[in-house]
C-alpha positions in Angstrom: -5.1 -30.0 -192.0 -7.1 -27.0 -193.1 -10.1 -29.4 -193.1 -9.5 -30.3 -189.3 -9.1 -26.6 -188.4 -12.5 -25.7 -190.0 -14.2 -28.7 -188.2 -12.6 -27.4 -184.9 -13.8 -23.9 -185.7 -17.2 -25.1 -186.6 -17.5 -27.1 -183.4 -16.5 -24.1 -181.3 -19.0 -21.9 -183.1 -21.8 -24.4 -182.6 -20.9 -24.9 -178.9 -21.2 -21.1 -178.3 -24.6 -20.9 -180.0 -26.0 -23.8 -177.9 -24.7 -22.3 -174.8 -26.2 -19.1 -175.7 -29.6 -20.7 -176.4 -29.4 -22.7 -173.2 -28.5 -19.5 -171.3 -31.8 -18.2 -172.5 -33.6 -20.9 -170.8 -31.8 -20.6 -167.4 -33.8 -20.4 -164.4 -35.2 -16.9 -163.4 -33.1 -14.8 -161.2 -33.8 -15.9 -157.5 -32.1 -12.7 -155.9 -35.6 -11.1 -155.3 -36.7 -10.7 -151.6 -39.1 -13.5 -150.9 -42.1 -12.2 -148.9 -44.9 -14.3 -147.5 -48.0 -12.8 -146.4 -50.8 -13.8 -144.2 -53.7 -12.3 -146.2 -54.4 -10.7 -149.6 -54.7 -7.3 -147.8 -50.9 -7.2 -147.1 -50.1 -9.2 -150.3 -51.4 -6.6 -152.6 -49.7 -3.9 -150.9 -46.4 -5.7 -151.0 -46.9 -6.4 -154.9 -47.4 -2.8 -155.4 -44.6 -1.3 -153.5 -42.2 -4.2 -154.0 -42.3 -4.1 -157.8 -39.8 -6.3 -159.7 -37.6 -6.5 -156.6 -40.0 -8.7 -154.5 -41.6 -12.0 -155.1 -44.8 -12.1 -152.8 -46.7 -15.2 -151.8 -50.0 -15.1 -149.9 -51.3 -17.8 -147.6 -55.0 -17.3 -146.7 -57.3 -17.4 -149.5 -58.9 -13.8 -150.0 -62.5 -15.2 -149.8 -61.8 -17.2 -146.4 -61.9 -16.0 -142.9 -58.5 -16.0 -141.3 -59.9 -17.5 -138.2 -61.1 -20.6 -140.0 -57.9 -21.3 -142.0 -56.1 -24.7 -141.7 -52.3 -24.7 -142.3 -51.2 -26.9 -145.3 -47.7 -28.8 -145.8 -47.3 -26.3 -148.8 -47.9 -23.3 -146.4 -44.9 -24.5 -144.5 -42.6 -24.8 -147.3 -43.6 -21.2 -148.5 -42.1 -19.7 -145.1 -39.0 -22.4 -145.3 -38.0 -20.7 -148.6 -38.9 -17.1 -147.5 -37.0 -14.0 -146.2 -39.9 -12.1 -144.6 -43.1 -13.1 -143.2 -45.6 -10.2 -142.7 -48.8 -10.8 -140.8 -51.6 -8.8 -139.1 -51.3 -10.1 -135.6 -55.0 -10.7 -135.5 -56.4 -13.2 -133.1 -57.8 -15.2 -136.1 -54.1 -15.7 -137.1 -53.3 -18.1 -134.2 -52.0 -20.5 -136.7 -49.0 -18.4 -137.5 -46.7 -19.3 -134.5 -47.2 -23.0 -135.3 -46.4 -22.3 -139.1 -43.3 -20.3 -138.2 -41.9 -23.0 -135.9 -42.6 -25.8 -138.6 -40.8 -24.0 -141.2 -37.6 -23.9 -139.2 -36.1 -21.0 -141.0 -33.5 -19.3 -139.1 -33.1 -16.7 -141.8 -36.8 -15.7 -141.6 -37.7 -12.2 -140.5 -41.1 -12.1 -138.9 -42.9 -8.7 -138.8 -46.3 -8.1 -137.2 -47.8 -5.0 -138.7 -49.2 -2.5 -136.1 -51.8 -1.0 -138.3 -54.0 1.3 -136.0 -57.8 1.1 -136.8 -60.7 2.6 -134.7 -64.4 1.5 -134.5 -64.8 3.7 -137.6 -62.2 2.0 -139.8 -60.7 -1.3 -141.1 -58.2 -2.0 -143.8 -60.5 -1.1 -146.6 -60.8 2.5 -145.6 -58.4 4.7 -147.4 -56.6 6.2 -144.4 -55.7 2.9 -142.9 -54.5 1.6 -146.5 -52.1 4.6 -146.7 -50.8 3.6 -143.2 -50.4 0.1 -144.1 -48.3 1.2 -147.2 -45.8 3.0 -144.9 -45.5 0.3 -142.3 -45.0 -2.3 -145.0 -42.3 -0.3 -146.9 -40.6 0.2 -143.5 -40.5 -3.8 -143.1 -39.2 -4.3 -146.6 -36.5 -1.7 -146.0 -35.4 -3.3 -142.9 -34.5 -6.6 -144.6 -33.6 -5.0 -148.1 -31.8 -1.7 -147.6 -30.3 -1.9 -151.1 -33.8 -1.5 -152.8 -35.4 0.7 -150.2 -35.4 3.9 -152.4 -37.2 2.0 -154.9 -39.8 0.7 -152.6 -40.2 4.3 -151.0 -40.9 5.7 -154.6 -43.4 3.0 -155.5 -45.1 3.6 -152.2 -45.4 7.3 -152.9 -47.1 6.6 -156.2 -49.5 4.1 -154.6 -50.4 6.5 -151.8 -51.3 9.1 -154.3 -53.6 6.7 -156.1 -55.3 5.9 -152.8 -56.0 9.5 -152.1 -57.3 10.1 -155.6 -59.7 7.0 -155.2 -60.8 8.5 -151.8 -61.9 11.7 -153.1 -63.7 10.0 -156.0 -65.5 7.6 -153.6 -66.5 10.4 -151.2 -67.8 12.3 -154.1 -70.1 9.5 -155.1 -71.4 8.7 -151.7 -72.1 12.3 -151.0 -74.5 12.3 -153.9 -76.4 9.2 -152.5 -76.6 10.4 -149.0 -75.8 7.3 -147.0 -76.3 8.9 -143.6 -80.0 8.7 -144.3 -79.9 5.0 -144.7 -80.5 2.7 -141.5 -78.5 -0.8 -141.7 -77.9 -3.9 -139.8 -74.3 -5.2 -140.7 -71.9 -8.0 -139.9 -69.6 -6.8 -137.2 -66.4 -7.3 -139.4 -67.9 -4.9 -141.9 -68.8 -2.3 -139.2 -65.6 -0.1 -139.6 -66.0 0.1 -143.4 -69.7 0.8 -143.1 -69.2 3.5 -140.6 -66.6 5.0 -143.0 -69.3 5.0 -145.9 -71.6 7.0 -143.6 -74.5 4.6 -142.9 -76.5 4.7 -139.7 -75.8 1.4 -138.0 -78.8 0.1 -136.0 -77.2 -3.2 -135.0 -74.4 -5.6 -136.0 -73.9 -9.3 -135.5 -71.1 -11.7 -135.3 -70.7 -14.8 -137.4 -72.8 -17.1 -135.5 -75.5 -14.7 -134.1 -78.1 -15.2 -136.9 -78.1 -19.2 -136.0 -79.1 -18.4 -132.4 -82.9 -18.1 -132.5 -83.1 -15.5 -129.7 -80.4 -13.3 -131.2 -81.8 -13.4 -134.5 -85.2 -12.4 -133.2 -83.6 -9.3 -131.5 -82.1 -8.4 -134.5 -85.2 -8.5 -136.6 -87.1 -6.6 -133.9 -84.2 -3.9 -133.9 -84.5 -3.9 -137.7 -88.2 -3.2 -137.8 -88.2 -0.7 -135.0 -85.0 1.1 -136.5 -86.7 1.2 -140.0 -83.7 -0.7 -141.5 -83.8 -0.8 -145.2 -80.5 -2.8 -145.8 -78.6 -5.7 -144.2 -75.0 -6.0 -145.0 -73.2 -9.4 -144.8 -69.5 -10.1 -144.9 -68.1 -12.6 -147.6 -65.3 -13.7 -145.4 -67.5 -14.5 -142.1 -70.7 -16.2 -143.5 -71.8 -14.6 -146.7 -75.4 -15.7 -146.1 -75.3 -15.3 -142.4 -78.2 -12.7 -142.4 -80.0 -13.7 -145.3 -83.1 -14.9 -143.2 -82.9 -11.8 -141.0 -83.1 -9.6 -144.3 -86.2 -11.7 -145.4 -87.9 -11.5 -142.1 -87.4 -7.5 -141.9 -88.4 -7.2 -145.6 -85.4 -5.3 -146.6 -82.5 -5.5 -149.2 -79.4 -7.4 -148.6 -75.8 -7.1 -150.0 -72.6 -9.0 -149.3 -69.4 -7.1 -149.0 -65.6 -8.1 -149.1 -63.0 -7.1 -146.5 -60.1 -8.5 -148.8 -58.8 -7.7 -152.3 -59.4 -10.8 -154.5 -62.5 -11.8 -152.5 -64.8 -11.3 -155.5 -63.6 -12.1 -159.2 -61.5 -9.4 -160.7 -61.0 -7.6 -157.5 -57.3 -8.4 -156.8 -56.2 -4.8 -156.0 -57.4 -2.4 -153.2 -58.9 -0.1 -155.8 -60.9 -2.9 -157.4 -62.1 -4.4 -154.2 -63.2 -1.1 -152.7 -65.0 -0.2 -156.0 -66.8 -3.2 -156.1 -68.1 -2.8 -152.5 -69.2 0.8 -153.3 -70.9 -0.2 -156.5 -72.9 -2.8 -154.6 -73.8 -0.3 -151.9 -74.9 2.4 -154.4 -76.9 -0.2 -156.2 -78.7 -1.1 -153.2 -79.6 2.6 -151.9 -80.3 4.2 -155.2 -82.7 1.7 -156.9 
């Protein structure tokens, strides 16, 4: 009888051990807020202020122009499983309404971010980045009030880092005197380039350099305006103005408007640092 009791106890202990081990292999907690973003500009902010309470999934690859993005079946599934979809509301995001309809997720909250920019700003500019943080946190809090305080705390920490980086960059730029440099740049980079302090002689769209007459006008403006630097945009044709820079006889650099566009630039700080490094190398050599 005692042998039977020992056997039963042994089986119970073994069962408890196996259950404990299997419990350690159970699926990860899925209670996190699931957020889908249209670009890495939004995604990296969500990741920074969402912390461990948010799972962020981005749609448009950071090196790709939003206006040339094609929806894939996997993108539809991302929205079908999501709680919140954050997008810019840019003209280049025309795919978004089709994507939302195809996902057929009645529980999905969709928020178009109203981020105010001027001709002297874009999302890479520190002031705009801080505004984006506030608006994104507000969107997170609307759908997840329980973790709102945590989001706000992380947002404050991130905005402090943005301000510190702004001071650092402005100090570096002041030493290089960008206002004395005449440039031609891609239209999508104009807001950032004006914030940097360059004197913009002319801008161009993605297709302008392919039009002979427009290309000639840009070259003429570059020569007359003593342009010493041409700035292409990674996401809208990284070599668009390569021939124009060659005809003018000046340097050319390629900048990114999105975190992650270049390798090892997944955060805003790393992305803007890379842009500033490229700029300073071009004008100080």
